[in-house]
C-alpha positions as CSV (number, residue, x, y, z in Angstrom):
1,M,0.0,0.0,0.0
2,S,1.4,3.4,-0.9
3,G,0.6,6.8,0.7
4,G,1.3,8.6,-2.6
5,P,4.2,9.6,-4.7
6,D,5.9,11.5,-1.8
7,A,5.4,8.8,0.9
8,P,8.5,7.1,2.3
9,E,9.1,3.5,1.5
10,Q,7.8,1.3,4.3
11,P,9.9,-1.9,5.1
12,A,7.9,-5.1,4.9
13,G,6.3,-6.3,8.2
14,L,5.9,-2.8,9.7
15,P,2.5,-1.2,10.1
16,D,1.7,1.7,7.8
17,V,1.5,4.6,10.3
18,H,0.0,6.9,7.8
19,H,-3.4,5.2,8.4
20,L,-3.4,5.7,12.2
21,S,-5.8,8.1,13.6
22,P,-3.8,10.9,15.3
23,Q,-6.2,11.2,18.4
24,T,-6.5,7.5,19.3
25,E,-3.5,6.0,17.4
26,E,-5.9,3.2,16.3
27,L,-6.3,2.0,12.8
28,A,-8.3,4.1,10.5
29,P,-11.8,2.6,9.8
30,E,-10.9,1.4,6.3
31,E,-7.8,-0.5,7.6
32,A,-9.6,-1.9,10.6
33,S,-12.3,-3.4,8.4
34,G,-9.7,-4.8,6.1
35,E,-10.7,-2.7,3.1
36,G,-8.1,-1.8,0.6
37,Q,-5.8,-4.6,1.7
38,D,-4.5,-7.2,-0.7
39,E,-3.9,-9.9,1.9
40,T,-4.7,-13.5,1.1
41,E,-6.1,-16.0,3.6
42,A,-3.4,-18.1,5.3
43,T,-3.3,-21.7,4.5
44,P,-4.0,-24.2,7.3
45,A,-0.3,-25.2,7.3
46,E,0.7,-21.5,7.8
47,T,-1.8,-21.1,10.6
48,E,-0.6,-24.2,12.4
49,A,3.1,-23.1,12.0
50,A,2.3,-19.7,13.4
51,Q,0.4,-21.2,16.4
52,T,3.3,-23.6,17.1
53,T,5.8,-20.7,17.0
54,D,3.6,-18.7,19.4
55,A,3.3,-21.6,21.8
56,A,7.1,-22.2,21.8
57,D,7.6,-18.5,22.6
58,D,5.3,-18.7,25.6
59,T,7.1,-21.6,27.2
60,A,10.7,-20.7,26.4
61,E,12.9,-19.6,29.3
62,P,13.9,-16.0,29.0
63,Q,17.5,-15.7,27.9
64,P,19.7,-13.3,29.7
65,A,20.7,-10.3,27.7
66,P,24.3,-10.6,26.4
67,Q,26.6,-8.4,28.4
68,A,29.3,-6.3,26.8
69,A,32.9,-7.0,27.6
70,P,34.1,-4.8,30.4
71,V,36.0,-1.8,29.2
72,A,39.4,-1.4,30.8
73,E,39.6,2.0,32.5
74,P,42.9,3.8,32.4
75,A,44.9,3.5,35.6
76,P,44.4,6.6,37.8
77,V,47.2,9.1,38.0
78,I,48.5,9.3,41.5
79,L,49.8,12.7,42.4
80,P,52.0,13.2,45.3
81,P,50.3,15.2,48.1
82,D,51.1,18.8,48.7
83,L,51.0,18.3,52.4
84,P,53.6,18.0,55.1
85,G,55.5,14.7,54.7
86,G,54.6,14.5,51.0
87,K,57.6,16.4,49.7
88,E,60.8,17.7,51.1
89,D,60.5,20.7,53.4
90,P,60.1,23.8,51.2
91,A,62.1,25.9,53.7
92,A,65.1,23.6,53.4
93,G,68.2,25.5,52.5
94,L,67.0,28.9,53.6
95,T,69.6,31.3,55.2
96,D,68.9,32.6,58.7
97,E,67.5,35.8,57.3
98,Q,65.3,34.0,54.8
99,A,64.1,31.6,57.6
100,A,63.1,34.6,59.7
101,V,61.1,36.1,56.8
102,Y,59.5,32.6,56.2
103,A,58.5,32.4,59.8
104,R,57.0,35.9,59.7
105,L,55.1,35.1,56.5
106,R,53.7,31.8,58.0
107,E,52.6,33.6,61.2
108,W,50.9,36.3,59.2
109,R,49.3,33.7,56.8
110,N,48.0,31.6,59.7
111,A,46.5,34.6,61.5
112,E,44.9,35.9,58.3
113,A,43.4,32.5,57.6
114,K,41.9,32.3,61.1
115,R,40.5,35.9,60.8
116,Q,38.8,35.0,57.5
117,E,37.9,31.5,58.7
118,I,39.4,29.8,55.6
119,S,42.2,27.3,55.1
120,R,45.6,28.8,55.4
121,F,46.7,27.2,52.1
122,I,44.0,29.2,50.2
123,I,46.0,32.3,51.1
124,A,49.4,30.8,50.2
125,S,51.1,27.4,50.4
126,N,54.3,26.8,52.4
127,A,56.1,26.4,49.1
128,T,55.0,29.8,47.9
129,L,55.9,31.4,51.2
130,A,59.4,29.8,51.1
131,E,59.9,31.0,47.6
132,I,59.0,34.6,48.7
133,A,61.5,34.3,51.6
134,R,64.2,33.1,49.1
135,R,63.6,36.0,46.7
136,V,62.8,38.7,49.3
137,P,60.7,40.8,46.9
138,Y,60.4,44.5,47.5
139,T,57.9,45.4,44.7
140,E,54.7,43.9,43.4
141,A,56.5,43.1,40.1
142,D,59.1,41.1,42.1
143,L,56.3,39.3,44.0
144,K,54.4,38.6,40.8
145,A,57.5,36.6,39.6
146,V,57.1,34.1,42.5
147,R,55.5,30.8,41.5
148,G,52.1,30.6,43.2
149,M,51.4,34.3,43.2
150,G,48.6,34.7,40.7
151,P,46.8,38.0,39.9
152,E,44.0,37.5,42.4
153,R,46.3,36.5,45.2
154,L,48.6,39.4,44.4
155,R,45.6,41.8,44.4
156,K,44.3,40.5,47.7
157,Y,47.5,39.9,49.7
158,G,50.3,41.5,47.8
159,Q,50.8,44.7,49.8
160,K,50.5,42.9,53.1
161,I,53.0,40.2,52.1
162,L,55.5,42.9,51.0
163,E,55.0,44.6,54.4
164,V,55.7,41.3,56.2
165,V,58.8,40.7,54.1
166,R,60.2,44.2,54.9
167,G,59.7,43.4,58.6
């Protein structure tokens, strides 16, 4: 059955959806009554074969769905922690003067973190403070060159860090 010259080709065995009523999704009256269809009566052998197949389908055990082979996930990348004990002491190798600057920076950072009620490492890590103590910056440009001193950290804490460094 064709829906006209512009109708898409319908694969065999699928219902022609062009004849479904949009409100009820039932067959249109002419299709429900069998009008306009070119079907022939099934032979008794075909009817018996269809009934046997249906009966076999009803008693057959449901087969489990085939499972896909497990996909191997990539091994997780293990990063060393940036915590005490995870790396060597960032203050190792500081001179006495640099160690004093480092101690002042840590004291300021810890007090500031407590005041703001945030983690002290949000303000600056020990490694960043040790690098500041090594370089002893006197200007914001000097401080900007320190690894870990991004624009936002520089804006928020730059002047205070420079004051602590100067003592």
